[in-house]
C-alpha positions as CSV (number, residue, x, y, z in Angstrom):
1,M,113.0,19.2,-57.3
2,R,111.6,16.4,-59.3
3,M,110.2,15.6,-62.7
4,F,106.7,14.7,-63.5
5,L,105.3,13.4,-66.8
6,V,102.0,14.1,-68.4
7,S,101.6,11.8,-71.4
8,D,99.0,10.8,-73.9
9,N,100.1,7.3,-74.3
10,V,101.0,4.3,-72.3
11,D,104.4,3.6,-74.0
12,T,106.0,7.1,-72.9
13,Y,104.6,6.7,-69.5
14,T,106.0,3.3,-69.1
15,G,109.6,4.3,-70.4
16,M,109.6,7.2,-68.0
17,R,108.5,5.1,-65.0
18,L,111.3,2.9,-65.8
19,A,113.5,5.8,-65.6
20,G,112.1,6.8,-62.1
21,V,109.8,9.6,-63.3
22,D,106.3,9.6,-61.9
23,G,103.3,10.7,-64.2
24,V,99.9,10.3,-65.5
25,I,98.2,9.5,-68.8
26,I,95.8,12.1,-70.1
27,H,93.0,11.6,-72.6
28,S,90.8,14.7,-72.1
29,K,91.0,18.4,-71.8
30,Q,89.4,18.5,-68.3
31,H,91.8,15.8,-67.1
32,L,94.9,17.7,-68.3
33,K,93.6,20.9,-66.7
34,R,93.2,19.2,-63.4
35,Q,96.5,17.4,-63.4
36,L,98.3,20.6,-64.3
37,D,96.6,22.4,-61.5
38,L,97.9,19.6,-59.1
39,A,101.4,19.8,-60.6
40,I,101.5,23.5,-60.2
41,A,100.4,23.2,-56.6
42,D,102.9,20.5,-55.7
43,K,106.2,22.5,-54.9
44,T,108.4,19.4,-55.2
45,I,107.8,19.4,-59.0
46,G,110.3,21.5,-60.8
47,V,110.1,20.1,-64.4
48,L,106.9,19.0,-66.0
49,L,107.4,16.8,-69.1
50,I,104.7,16.8,-71.5
51,T,104.3,15.0,-74.9
52,E,104.3,17.2,-77.9
53,K,101.1,15.8,-79.1
54,L,99.3,17.0,-75.9
55,S,100.9,20.3,-76.2
56,L,99.8,20.7,-79.8
57,E,96.2,19.6,-78.9
58,F,95.6,21.9,-75.9
59,P,98.0,24.8,-76.6
60,D,95.7,27.3,-74.6
61,I,96.2,25.4,-71.4
62,I,99.9,24.7,-71.7
63,D,100.7,28.3,-72.8
64,D,98.9,29.7,-70.0
65,V,101.2,27.8,-67.5
66,K,104.3,28.7,-69.5
67,L,103.5,32.3,-69.6
68,N,102.0,32.8,-66.1
69,R,104.1,30.6,-63.9
70,K,107.9,30.3,-62.9
71,L,107.6,26.8,-61.8
72,P,107.3,24.1,-63.0
73,L,109.3,24.4,-66.2
74,I,107.3,22.8,-68.9
75,V,109.6,20.6,-71.3
76,E,107.8,19.1,-74.4
77,I,109.1,15.6,-75.4
78,P,108.5,13.4,-78.4
79,D,106.6,10.3,-77.9
80,R,107.4,6.9,-79.6
81,H,106.1,8.2,-82.9
82,G,108.9,10.8,-83.0
83,T,108.9,14.5,-83.0
84,G,106.2,16.6,-84.9
85,R,109.1,19.2,-85.8
86,K,110.6,19.6,-89.3
87,P,114.2,18.0,-89.5
88,D,115.8,21.4,-89.6
89,F,113.8,23.2,-87.0
90,I,116.9,24.3,-85.1
91,T,118.4,25.8,-88.3
92,S,115.1,27.6,-89.1
93,Y,114.8,28.9,-85.6
94,V,118.1,30.4,-85.5
95,N,117.7,31.9,-89.1
96,E,114.4,33.6,-87.8
97,A,116.1,34.7,-84.6
98,I,119.2,36.4,-86.0
99,G,118.0,37.0,-89.6
100,I,121.0,35.4,-91.2
101,K,120.7,32.3,-93.4
102,L,123.1,29.6,-92.3
């Protein structure tokens, strides 16, 4: 199984290419849908890396793949601008999950 990147910017794409990860740069909803369909059909792709910005812009498409497909595993990654999450997102997540304030 291999990884494949779906990115919204050239910098993330270039960095992942240097690490040996193939991918595409996406700028429209139609292009994202088409590339996801191709990635799902490719049985050699086990992990699909997607930038957080794309995931936030098109949650309906991404969530559909996450909920209805076993493979590929979708992993959201930050781009060069950093993550869109709060600094204490892990603590908040644990607090909500177990109901105990840490």
